[in-house]
Structures are given as structure tokens and as C-alpha cells.
Phi, psi and omega in degrees: 000128181259129179262123177250136177260132178264143180148185181255151175277164179299321180295318179297318178296318179296321178296314180296316179297319180293323177294316178298318178298318179296314179296320181292325178293323177294318180295316180295323177296318178294322180295317178296321177296318179295321178296318179299315178296321179295319178296322177295320178299320179295318179298315179296321177297319177301315181296320177297320178295320177295317180294323176294316178299322179291325176292321176296319176298316179299318180298324182271328185256346181079010179203164176277158181300132179251118183275020180063026175200150176264003178273179180283142175224160178291142176249105182134180181246108185252146185296328180253013179063015180230154175218175180052060177058034178080008182285323183238162185237160175294159181228118184295323180298318179291315179299318179295316181298320185271339186297334177294323186262342182216083179296142178096333179037082183300139177255143178286154179262183187281130172231121186058240177253008184256136179238125168095191182240148176236157186225144175216140178249131176259122185277143171217113184049053175067008174239152175288117179259334178226149180237142181228123178238137180226149181199172178243149172239155178283137177104154180273126174065028177282158181291133179275354181110165183294136178081007181243175178220155176273125179266346179167169177236143176237182179298109179057034177209146177243129182267118185246157175210152177228120179236131176206168352284000000 
């Protein structure tokens, strides 16, 4: 009488475990890439919403929002009132001007060491004649969106800007 044992050998189990490990690492890498792209899409959408709000403000006021300074200010509502690694601050005049057209004022999240979006108004005869918005996206050399330009690349980050009109 021959006794046969049913089951898997140790080698078969190790092969199956290694295949599952390999497949899961590929899936997780794809998932992280998809999350990064989704965050970039949200950032580009935020910038489009801000530019639309500024155009609506321009249509009603005849000028772009002036934050009472020609320097850079944060664009959005941040918990600590600072953006871009604490370099710039929120501006109440800008927030008030845009809140009618864009409730909630989305704030950008962290990319590399930079957090958020910044805004600058260029004056011409006491009115904002040009508007400049800047932000970062995840990844090197990724598209900043239609009508925008890449200002530079950093380690795993793309520096974007939108200037108009």
C-alpha cells in the first residue's frame, strides 16, 4: 500500500508567493502614479477656477483684483495663512474680492517643499493690468494645462505659471 500526501511543496508555495509579491508591487506603483496624476488634475482645475473667478471679477469691476500690494500673495485659504514654505501670506483684500465668484477658495497642497498657489498683480495706472499665478505639479516636465507654461523643473516637480491678458 502506497501512502500519498496531498498538498503543495515548499518550492511551489515560494513560487506562488513571489509571483503575488511581484504583481502587487506593479499594482501599487500604478496606483501611486494614478494618485499623483489625480492630484495634478485637481491643481490645474483649481487654477482654471481662479482664472475664471478673476475674469468674472474683471467683468463686474473693470479691473483684476488688487491685493493692495504688487508683491506675491497666497491664492487660497490656508490654515496657517502662509503658502510656499511660509514665504508668502494670505491677503484679505484678494480673498474678499474672489469669494463672491469662487466660494471656498481652494488651497493648493504640498508638492516637494512648496505648498499652494501664489498670485501677483501688475499695476498700470493704479489698476491691475496683468495677472500672474504660479504653482507646482508633481513630476518632472508634466503639462501645466492649456494656456499655461512651464517655468522650470525641480526634483519630481514642475513649476507652472499663468500670465494674462
